[in-house]
VEXKEKOL-700396 format. One line per 8 residues: number of its first residue (from 1); for each residue x, y, z of C-alpha. Coordinates in Angstrom, 1 decimal, padded with zeros to 4 digits. Each point is the difference from the previous one (the first is absolute). Layout:
VEXKEKOL-700396
NUM	X,Y,Z  ...
end
This chain:
VEXKEKOL-700396
1	-008.3,-026.3,-025.4  003.1,-001.6,001.6  001.7,003.4,000.5  -003.2,001.6,001.4  -000.5,-002.9,002.4  003.6,000.1,001.1  -000.2,003.8,000.5  -003.2,-000.4,002.1
9	001.7,-002.4,002.3  002.7,002.5,000.7  -002.3,003.0,000.3  000.9,001.6,-003.3  -002.8,001.6,-002.0  -000.3,-000.6,-003.7  -002.5,002.9,-000.5  -001.2,003.0,001.9
17	-002.9,002.5,-000.1  000.9,003.7,000.0  -003.7,000.7,000.0  -003.2,-002.0,000.7  -000.8,-000.7,-003.6  003.6,-000.5,-001.3  002.3,-003.0,000.3  003.6,000.1,-001.3
25	002.0,-003.1,-000.6  003.6,-000.1,001.4  002.7,-000.8,-002.6  001.3,-003.6,000.4  003.6,001.4,000.1  -001.0,002.0,003.1  -001.5,-003.1,001.7  003.0,-002.1,-000.8
33	002.4,002.7,001.4  -002.0,000.4,003.2  -000.1,-003.8,000.5  003.8,-000.1,-000.5  000.4,002.6,002.7  -002.0,-002.3,002.3  002.3,-002.9,-000.9  -002.4,-001.7,-002.4
41	001.3,-001.0,-003.4  -002.5,000.7,-002.8  002.4,000.8,-002.8  -001.3,-002.7,-002.4  -003.2,-002.1,-000.3  001.9,-002.9,001.4  001.2,002.1,002.9  -003.6,001.0,000.7
49	-001.2,-003.6,000.0  002.7,-001.0,002.4  -000.5,002.9,002.4  -003.8,-000.4,-000.1  000.3,-003.6,000.8  002.3,000.7,002.9  -002.2,002.8,001.3  -003.2,-002.0,-000.2
57	001.6,-002.9,001.7  001.3,002.2,002.8  -003.4,001.6,000.5  -001.8,-003.4,000.2  002.4,-001.4,002.5  000.3,003.1,002.1  -001.7,-000.6,003.4  000.6,003.6,001.2
65	001.0,003.3,-001.6  003.4,001.4,001.2  -001.9,002.6,002.2  -003.4,-000.6,001.6  -002.1,002.8,001.4  -002.4,-000.4,002.9  -002.0,003.1,001.0  -000.8,000.1,003.7
73	-003.6,-000.9,000.7  -000.8,-000.7,-003.7  -000.6,-003.3,-001.9  003.2,-002.0,-000.8  001.6,000.4,-003.4  -000.9,-002.6,-002.6  003.5,-001.6,000.3  -000.7,-001.1,003.6
81	-003.6,-001.0,-000.7  001.2,-002.3,-002.7  002.3,-001.9,002.2  -000.9,-003.8,000.1  -001.4,-001.4,003.2  002.7,-001.4,002.3  002.6,002.6,-001.1  002.0,001.3,002.9
89	000.8,003.7,000.2  002.8,001.4,002.1  000.4,003.7,000.5  003.3,001.3,001.3  -000.8,003.5,001.1  002.4,002.9,-000.7  000.7,000.2,003.7  002.4,-002.9,-000.5
97	001.0,-002.2,003.0  -001.8,002.4,002.4  -003.3,-000.3,-001.9  -002.5,-002.8,-000.4  000.0,-002.7,-002.6  -003.5,-000.8,-001.1  -001.0,-003.3,-001.3  -003.3,-000.8,-001.8
105	-001.4,-003.0,-001.7  -002.5,000.6,-002.9  -003.4,-001.7,000.7  -002.5,-001.0,-002.7  -002.1,003.0,-001.0  -003.5,-000.1,001.4  -003.0,000.5,-002.3  -000.4,003.7,-000.7
113	-002.7,001.8,002.0  -001.3,003.6,-000.1  001.6,000.8,003.4  003.4,-001.7,-000.7  002.7,001.9,001.8  002.7,001.8,-002.0  002.7,-002.5,001.0  -000.2,-003.7,000.5
121	000.1,-001.5,003.4  003.5,-001.5,-000.4  001.5,003.5,-000.6  001.8,001.9,002.8  000.8,003.5,-001.2  003.6,000.8,000.6  001.0,003.5,001.3  000.4,002.9,-002.4
129	003.3,-000.3,-001.7  002.1,-001.8,-002.7  000.4,-003.6,000.9  001.4,-003.3,-001.5  -002.8,-002.4,-001.0  000.8,-003.7,-000.5  -002.5,-002.5,-001.4  000.5,-003.8,000.0
137	-002.2,-002.3,-002.0  000.6,-003.6,-001.0  -000.3,000.9,-003.8  002.2,003.2,000.0  002.4,-000.5,002.9  001.0,003.2,001.7  -000.7,003.4,-001.5  001.0,003.3,001.4
145	-001.2,003.6,-000.6  -000.1,003.4,001.5  -003.2,000.8,001.9  -001.0,003.6,000.4  -002.7,000.6,002.6  -001.2,003.6,-000.3  -002.7,002.1,001.7  -002.9,000.8,-002.2
153	000.7,003.8,-000.4  002.8,002.5,000.4  -000.5,002.7,002.8  -002.3,003.0,-000.9  000.8,003.6,000.8  -001.4,000.7,003.5  -002.2,002.8,-001.3  -000.6,002.2,-003.1
161	003.1,002.2,-000.3  001.8,002.3,-002.3  003.8,000.4,-000.7  002.7,001.1,-002.4  001.6,-001.6,-003.0  003.5,001.2,-000.8  003.1,-001.0,-001.9  002.5,000.2,002.8
169	003.0,001.3,-002.1  -002.1,002.9,-001.2  -000.7,001.3,003.6  003.1,001.9,001.0  000.3,001.7,003.4  002.4,002.8,001.0  002.3,-002.7,001.2  -000.2,-002.5,-002.8
177	003.2,-001.1,-001.9  -001.5,000.8,-003.5  -003.1,-002.3,000.3  -002.6,-001.0,002.5  001.1,-002.5,002.6  -001.4,-002.2,002.8  000.3,002.8,002.6  -002.2,002.1,-002.3
185	-002.5,-002.9,-000.2  -000.1,-000.3,003.8  -000.4,003.8,000.3  -002.9,000.1,-002.5  -001.7,-002.9,001.8  000.3,001.5,003.4  -001.3,003.4,-001.3  -002.9,-001.5,-001.9
193	-001.1,-002.3,002.7  000.2,002.6,002.8  -001.3,003.1,-001.7  -002.2,-001.4,-002.8  -001.3,-003.3,001.5  001.3,-001.7,-003.0  000.0,-003.8,000.0  002.8,-000.8,-002.4
201	002.8,001.0,-002.2  000.6,-002.0,-003.2  003.4,000.1,-001.7  001.6,-001.3,-003.1  001.9,-003.3,000.1  003.2,000.4,002.1  001.6,-003.1,-001.5  003.8,000.0,-000.7
209	000.9,001.5,-003.4  002.5,-001.3,-002.5  003.2,002.1,000.6  001.8,001.9,-002.8  000.2,003.2,-001.8  -002.7,000.7,-001.0  -002.1,-002.4,002.1  -003.5,-000.7,-001.1
217	-002.0,002.6,002.0  -003.2,-002.0,-000.1  -000.9,-001.5,003.4  -002.0,-002.6,-001.9  003.0,-001.7,-001.6  002.3,-000.8,002.9  003.0,-002.2,000.5  -001.7,-001.7,003.0
225	-003.6,000.2,001.4  001.2,-002.0,003.0  002.2,002.7,001.5  -000.2,003.8,000.3  002.2,002.6,-001.6  002.4,001.8,002.4  -000.2,003.1,-002.1  -003.1,000.8,002.1
233	002.0,000.1,003.2  000.2,003.2,002.0  003.7,000.1,000.7  -000.1,002.1,003.1  -002.4,-002.4,001.7  002.4,-002.9,-000.2  001.2,-000.3,003.7  003.7,-000.5,-000.9
241	-000.1,003.3,-002.0  000.4,002.1,003.3  003.1,-002.0,001.0  002.1,000.6,-003.0  003.3,001.5,001.0  002.4,002.1,-002.1  001.0,-000.1,-002.8  -003.3,-001.7,-000.9
249	-002.0,002.7,001.7  001.4,002.7,-002.4  -000.7,-002.3,-002.9  -003.6,-000.4,001.1  -000.4,003.8,000.3  001.3,000.3,-003.6  -002.5,-002.6,-001.2  -002.8,001.8,001.7
257	001.0,003.2,-001.8  -000.1,-001.9,-003.3  -003.4,-001.4,000.9  -001.3,003.4,000.8  001.2,001.2,-003.4  -002.0,-002.9,-001.6  -003.1,001.0,002.0  000.5,003.6,-000.9
265	000.3,-000.8,-003.8  -003.3,-002.0,000.1  -001.9,002.5,002.1  001.2,003.3,-001.4  001.8,-000.6,-003.3  -002.3,-002.3,-002.0  002.2,-003.0,000.2  -001.5,-003.5,-000.1
273	000.4,-002.5,002.9  003.3,-001.7,-000.6  -000.3,-003.3,001.8  003.5,-001.1,-001.1  001.6,003.2,001.4  -001.9,-000.4,003.3  001.0,-003.7,000.3  003.7,000.9,-000.7
281	000.0,002.4,002.9  -001.9,-002.2,002.4  002.2,-003.0,-000.9  003.1,002.0,000.9  -001.6,001.1,003.3  -001.1,-003.5,000.8  003.4,-001.4,-000.6  001.4,002.5,002.5
289	-002.7,-000.8,002.5  000.6,-003.8,-000.6  003.5,000.4,001.6  -001.6,000.9,003.4  -000.3,-003.2,002.1  -003.5,-001.1,001.0  -000.8,000.1,003.7  -000.6,-003.4,001.6
297	-003.7,000.4,-000.1  000.0,001.2,-003.7  002.3,-002.8,-000.9  -002.4,-002.5,001.6  -003.0,001.5,-001.9  002.0,-000.1,-003.3  001.0,-003.7,000.5  -003.7,-000.8,000.8
305	-000.9,001.7,-003.3  002.6,-001.9,-001.9  -001.2,-003.3,001.5  -003.7,000.7,-000.8  000.8,001.0,-003.6  002.3,-002.9,-000.7  001.3,-001.0,-003.4  -002.3,002.4,-002.0
313	001.7,003.1,001.6  003.5,-001.4,-000.5  -000.8,-000.7,-003.6  -001.3,003.5,-000.5  003.0,001.5,001.7  002.4,-002.1,-002.1  -001.8,001.1,-003.2  000.5,003.6,001.0
321	003.7,-000.6,000.8  000.6,-001.8,-003.3  -001.9,002.7,-001.9  002.5,002.6,001.4  002.8,-002.1,-001.6  -001.5,-001.3,-003.2  -003.0,002.2,-000.7  -003.7,-000.5,000.7
329	-000.7,-002.5,-002.9  000.8,-003.3,001.5  -000.3,-001.8,-003.3  003.1,001.9,-001.1  002.0,-001.1,003.1  002.7,-002.7,-000.2  -001.7,-003.2,-000.6  000.6,-001.5,003.4
337	-001.6,002.9,001.8  -003.3,-000.3,-002.0  -001.0,-002.8,002.3  -000.5,001.1,003.7  000.7,-003.6,001.1  003.2,-000.5,-002.0  003.5,-000.5,001.6  001.1,003.4,-001.5
345	-003.0,001.7,001.7  000.9,-001.7,003.3  003.6,001.4,-000.3  -001.4,003.4,-000.8  -002.0,-000.1,003.2  003.2,-000.2,002.0  002.1,002.3,-002.2  -002.7,002.8,000.1
353	-001.1,-000.7,003.6  000.4,003.7,001.0  -002.1,001.2,-002.8  -002.6,-002.7,000.5  -000.2,001.0,003.7  -000.3,003.7,-001.1  -003.0,-000.7,-002.2  -001.6,-002.3,002.7
361	000.4,002.9,002.4  -001.7,002.4,-002.5  -003.0,-002.2,-000.2  -000.2,-000.2,003.8  000.3,003.7,000.4  -002.7,000.6,-002.6  -002.3,-002.6,001.7  000.4,001.8,003.3
369	-001.0,003.3,-001.6  -003.0,-001.7,-001.6  -001.1,-001.2,003.4  000.5,003.6,001.4  -002.2,001.4,-002.7  -002.8,-002.5,000.7  000.3,000.6,003.8  -000.2,003.8,-000.6
377	-003.1,-000.6,-002.1  -001.8,-002.2,002.6  001.0,002.1,003.0  -001.5,003.0,-001.8  -003.3,-001.7,000.1  -000.1,-001.4,-003.5  -002.3,-003.0,-000.3  002.1,-001.5,-002.8
385	003.3,001.7,-000.2  002.4,-000.5,-002.9  -001.4,-001.6,-003.1  002.9,-001.7,-001.9  -000.1,-000.8,-003.7  000.9,-003.3,-001.6  001.2,000.3,-003.6  -001.2,-002.6,-002.4
393	003.6,-001.2,-000.9  003.7,000.5,000.0  002.8,001.1,-002.4  001.2,-002.9,-002.0  003.7,000.7,000.9  -000.6,000.7,003.7  000.7,-001.8,003.3  -003.2,-002.0,000.2
401	000.4,-001.6,-003.4  003.6,-000.9,000.9  -000.7,-001.4,003.4  -003.3,-001.8,-001.1  000.8,-001.0,-003.5  -001.9,-003.2,000.1  -003.2,001.9,001.0  -000.1,002.2,-003.1
409	-001.1,-000.6,-003.6  003.0,001.2,-001.8  -000.5,001.4,-003.5  -003.4,001.2,000.9  -001.4,003.4,001.0  -003.2,001.1,001.7  -002.2,002.5,-001.7  -003.5,000.6,-001.2
417	-001.9,-001.1,-003.1  -001.4,002.4,-002.5  -003.2,001.7,001.0  -002.2,002.9,-000.9  002.5,002.4,001.7  003.2,-001.4,-001.4  -000.2,-001.9,-003.3  003.6,-001.0,000.2
425	-000.1,-001.6,003.5  002.7,000.6,002.6  003.3,-001.6,000.9  001.2,001.0,003.5  003.3,-001.8,-000.2  -000.6,-002.0,003.2  000.7,-003.8,000.0  -002.9,-002.0,001.6
433	000.2,-002.6,002.7  -000.5,-003.6,-001.2  -003.3,-001.2,001.4  001.2,-003.6,000.2  003.1,000.9,001.9  -002.0,002.1,002.4  -002.4,-002.8,000.7  002.8,-002.6,000.5
441	001.6,002.3,002.5  -003.2,000.6,002.0  000.1,003.5,-001.3  003.0,000.7,002.1  001.3,003.0,-002.0  -003.4,001.7,000.1  -000.4,-000.7,003.7  003.4,001.5,000.9
449	-000.7,003.0,-002.2  -003.2,000.7,001.7  001.4,-000.5,003.4  002.8,002.5,-000.6  -002.4,002.6,-001.4  -002.6,-000.4,002.7  002.5,000.2,002.9  -000.4,003.7,000.4
457	-003.2,000.7,-002.0  -003.5,000.7,001.0  -001.2,-001.0,-003.5  001.4,-001.2,-003.2  -001.0,001.1,-003.4  000.6,-002.6,-002.8  000.6,001.5,-003.4  -001.9,-001.8,-002.8
465	-001.6,-002.3,002.6  -001.5,-002.0,-003.0  003.5,-001.6,-000.2  -001.0,-002.2,002.9  -002.3,-001.7,-002.5  001.8,000.3,-003.4  002.7,002.0,-001.7  000.6,000.9,-003.6
473	003.3,-001.6,-001.1  001.9,001.5,-003.0  002.8,-002.1,-001.4  003.3,001.8,-000.4  000.3,001.7,-003.5  -003.8,-000.1,-000.7  -002.4,002.9,000.2  -002.5,000.1,002.9
481	-002.7,-000.8,-002.5  001.5,-003.5,-000.3  -000.1,-000.9,003.7  -002.5,-002.2,001.9  -001.4,-000.4,003.4  001.5,-002.5,002.5  -002.1,-000.9,003.0  001.1,-000.1,003.6
489	-001.5,-002.1,002.7  -002.2,002.9,001.2  -001.3,-002.0,003.0  003.5,-000.7,001.3  001.3,003.6,-000.7  -003.1,001.5,001.8  000.4,-002.4,003.0  003.6,000.9,000.5
497	-000.9,003.8,-000.3  -002.8,-000.3,002.4  002.1,-002.0,002.5  002.9,002.4,000.0  -002.3,003.0,000.2  -001.8,-001.6,002.9  003.2,-000.6,001.8  001.1,003.6,-000.5
505	-003.5,001.5,000.8  000.2,001.8,-003.3  -002.5,001.2,-002.4  000.4,-001.0,-003.7  -000.8,002.2,-003.0  000.0,-001.3,-003.5  000.5,002.2,-003.0  -002.7,-001.4,-002.3
513	-000.2,002.7,-002.6  -000.3,-000.8,-003.7  -000.8,-003.4,-001.5  -001.1,-002.4,002.7  -000.9,-003.6,-000.6  -003.6,-000.9,001.0  -000.3,-001.2,003.5  003.3,001.5,001.2
521	-001.4,003.0,001.9  -002.6,-002.3,001.6  002.7,-002.4,001.1  002.1,002.8,001.5  -003.0,001.5,001.7  -000.9,-003.4,001.6  003.4,000.0,001.6  -000.2,003.6,001.2
529	002.4,001.5,-002.5  -001.0,003.6,-000.7  -000.1,001.2,-003.6  001.1,003.4,-001.5  -002.6,002.4,-001.4  001.0,003.1,-001.8  -002.6,002.6,-000.4  000.3,000.7,-003.8
537	-000.4,-003.8,-000.8  -003.1,-000.6,002.2  -002.9,000.2,-002.3  -003.2,-002.0,-000.5  001.6,-002.1,-002.7  -002.9,-002.5,-000.1  -002.6,002.7,-000.3  000.1,003.7,-000.9
545	003.8,000.3,000.0  -000.3,003.2,002.1  001.9,000.6,003.3  -000.8,-002.6,002.5  -002.1,001.3,003.0  002.2,000.1,003.1  -002.2,-002.3,002.0  000.4,-002.6,-002.7
553	003.8,-000.3,000.3  001.3,-003.0,001.7  000.7,000.1,003.7  003.1,-002.2,-000.1  002.4,002.3,-001.8  002.5,002.9,000.1  -001.8,002.9,-001.7  002.3,002.6,-001.6
561	-000.1,002.8,-002.6  003.2,-001.1,-001.7  003.1,-002.2,000.2  003.8,000.3,-000.7  -000.7,-001.1,-003.6  -002.8,002.5,-000.6  -000.2,003.8,-000.3  -000.4,002.0,003.2
569	-003.6,001.1,000.7  000.9,003.6,-001.0  001.5,-001.1,-003.3  -003.1,-002.2,-000.7  -002.4,002.8,000.7  001.8,002.6,-002.2  000.9,-002.4,-002.9  003.7,000.6,000.5
577	000.7,-003.8,-000.1  -001.2,000.0,-003.6  002.2,002.9,-001.1  002.9,-001.7,001.7  -000.5,-003.2,-002.0  -000.3,002.1,-003.1  003.3,001.7,000.6  001.6,-003.3,000.4
585	-001.5,-001.5,-003.1  -002.1,-002.6,001.8  -003.4,000.7,-001.4  -001.4,-002.3,-002.6  -002.7,002.4,-001.1  -000.1,003.8,-000.6  000.5,002.4,002.9  -003.3,001.7,-000.4
593	-002.0,-003.3,000.0  001.9,-001.2,003.1  -000.6,003.3,001.8  -003.7,000.0,-000.9  -000.5,-003.5,001.3  001.9,000.6,003.1  -001.9,003.3,000.7  -003.3,-001.8,-000.5
601	001.0,-002.7,002.5  001.0,002.6,002.5  -003.1,002.1,-000.5  -002.2,-003.1,000.7  001.9,-000.6,003.3  -000.3,003.7,000.9  -003.7,-000.1,-000.7  -000.4,-003.1,002.1
609	001.8,001.8,002.9  -002.1,003.0,-000.4  -003.3,-002.0,000.1  001.2,-001.6,003.2  000.7,003.5,001.4  003.6,-001.0,000.5  001.3,003.0,-002.0  -001.2,003.1,002.0
617	002.9,002.0,-001.5  -001.6,-000.1,-003.4  001.5,-000.3,-003.5  003.4,001.3,-000.8  001.6,-000.6,003.4  002.7,-002.7,-000.5  000.9,-000.3,003.6  -003.7,-000.2,000.9
625	-000.5,-002.8,-002.6  002.9,-002.0,001.6  -001.7,000.3,003.3  -003.3,-001.0,-001.5  001.6,-003.2,-001.4  001.1,-000.9,003.5  -003.4,000.9,001.5  -001.3,-002.6,-002.5
633	002.5,-002.6,001.2  -001.1,000.7,003.7  -003.5,-000.7,-001.1  000.8,-003.5,-001.2  -000.1,-003.0,002.4  003.7,-000.7,-000.8  001.8,-001.2,003.2  003.1,001.9,-001.0
641	000.2,003.3,-001.9  003.4,001.0,-001.3  001.2,003.5,-000.7  002.9,000.4,-002.5  002.3,002.3,002.0  000.9,002.1,-003.1  -003.7,000.7,-000.4  000.1,001.9,003.4
649	002.2,002.7,-001.5  -001.4,000.0,-003.6  002.9,-001.8,-001.7  -000.8,-000.5,-003.7  002.7,-002.5,-000.9  -000.3,-003.7,-000.1  002.7,-001.9,001.8  000.0,-002.6,-002.8
657	-001.3,000.3,-003.5  -000.5,-003.5,-001.4  001.2,-000.5,-003.6  003.1,002.2,000.5  003.5,-000.7,000.8  002.4,002.9,-000.6  -002.7,002.5,-001.2  -001.2,000.7,003.5
665	001.8,000.0,003.5  -001.9,-002.9,001.5  000.6,-000.8,003.6  002.3,003.1,000.4  -002.3,002.9,000.8  -000.3,001.7,003.4  -003.5,001.0,001.2  -000.8,003.4,-001.3
673	-002.7,002.7,000.5  -002.5,001.2,-002.7  002.7,002.2,-001.5  002.5,-002.9,-000.3  002.3,001.2,002.8  001.3,-003.0,002.1  -001.3,000.1,003.6  001.5,-001.7,003.1
681	-001.9,-002.2,002.5  000.0,002.9,002.4  -001.6,002.2,-002.7  -002.5,-002.6,-000.9  -001.3,-000.6,003.5  -000.3,003.8,000.6  -001.7,000.6,-003.3  -003.5,001.8,000.3
689	-001.0,-001.8,-003.2  000.7,-003.4,001.7  -002.0,001.0,003.0  -003.0,001.1,-002.0  000.1,-003.3,-001.8  000.3,-002.1,003.2  -003.0,001.8,001.4  -002.3,-001.8,-002.3
697	001.1,-003.3,001.4  -000.8,000.9,003.6  -003.2,-001.2,001.5  -002.5,002.8,-000.3  -002.8,001.4,-002.1  002.1,000.8,-003.0  000.3,-003.7,-000.7  -003.7,-000.5,000.0
705	-001.4,003.0,-001.9  -002.0,-001.9,-002.6  -003.7,000.2,000.2  -002.0,-003.2,000.5  -000.5,-002.0,-003.1  002.7,001.8,-002.0  001.6,-002.0,-002.8  003.0,000.7,-002.2
713	-001.7,-000.7,-003.2
end
């Protein structure tokens, strides 16, 4: 009981429920290891007793939690309601010396009435923001906390709209250096907004990757989520590029020829996208461009950027410079350099000043091209613009874990528990943030992360949004089945998210597929966070189990036919995704059985589409079936409908096949047509198949062909 009580006080679960009628106990060794990662000693029964006594004493004497949340216009949180009469509150607003200092004295609570207002009469609501709260009482002295005052909801999309989903690296244009870049993104957005009345383009995470050969190609396991990766730069769009003189000009021309060869190999010779080769060429080009002095105006803009980003950018750039010398695993660096605040690291900042400046400059250049892409999207008429993606975590050896060591639970990895789809659970190899450190800092790492991502975004997609509430921690060396859930302060995480999205005027989309804790979707919806609904998973699970009628889909979601982790729509309809998994040895049952079940599922959906008169092409027309699926999405009330860009040209290959590592070229495939031939952005936008598909999303009779009273089942 002592260990369970200690775990509960620190948000560590001692059991979990993979399904409604099943409860699984977490091994004591797992609980002990997780507590140790949180700085709590539970190694022996005596340690448990000491730690429990200390935790209970601290909880009993704590007047305020480290971070207090106040939702604008809503009742005060319990922590403030519980303050004793006579307590004096001082709120130092984030505006600092230019802002107001609010002082309040807690009055005795009146007798409750039915029409009692949401906040007591003594409360003066501070402006939206992150403030410093000080409470003074005779018994507790002076106590301080962070006060987050947030609006009640994030912004909503201005109107129902459709857009494209794409993995940026996969979308090569005729000018790309071997993979898609930010100029390609701006071009796609401008075309989609102007010619297709699209409202958004959603891309994969553009976070900075861990350098090396080979680097991890997954955009969901980056070195840093805080800063973007310069591999996405369009080199010729850097203003200094045009001012390179000889012999640098000749060297740049040679590099462009090599980049053209990379592009040719991908588009016409069957080569995979080689991120490492692309970066090597771009890095050489950027080093040449870096020698060109900035104009006074550009220099001033760069200095402003450095001042705004501060120490976090300097740390990131120093890590990049040190990684060039000592390799990307900072735990293998000379001991003094493993601490970003050590004297040795301070000396390295001076010794490597030129390389630190180079990497700072790359972040700035990438930031400016991100801004250009969003501007192109909005100028084209897009209601939302670019939807950026926030990965759930970072690589354990990357820049973020080096610069923010105290914020991460070392020796732990985020994953997923065993469930009906994966009996072995999952280990994603991503160290989690420590909830206690986040709370003590006023969620500063999370705030800065969101602020950077939202700077040039019309919306933000949050991968595994359930992580705002809890995450499955797996102790190093243990299988995922021996992990446990660790709770976050969801109220505080949501408040920070809502506040930063409000400031940016950005929509928020949560990827809430899979196992979702009861109440999570409701809490997200209350704050205006859109969910994610994928057609093949939308069934009447509480009733018939058949496809869910389009009018019964939730409104506050992004509705899609597939995602980067799922088969393309053509592959799903033809069953090719099953045969692919069979070829790779991933099926747990016989091929014939898997094919039969998949065919039955597809047939049920096709029958549904036919009953709704969304399949005028009839059976046996694969392209027509893809259009029918999107007609169905158009029929739902979803505020945003997303089209997987490879679906527009009939691509059958998934960009990522979960459960594989070297068996399948995850994250390295260019968009291809139905025959598997890679296609450029120019060819995609000119594709007759694309235009036939997009016609179903245009306002018109085709999207409303169902007879009155029609039902999918």
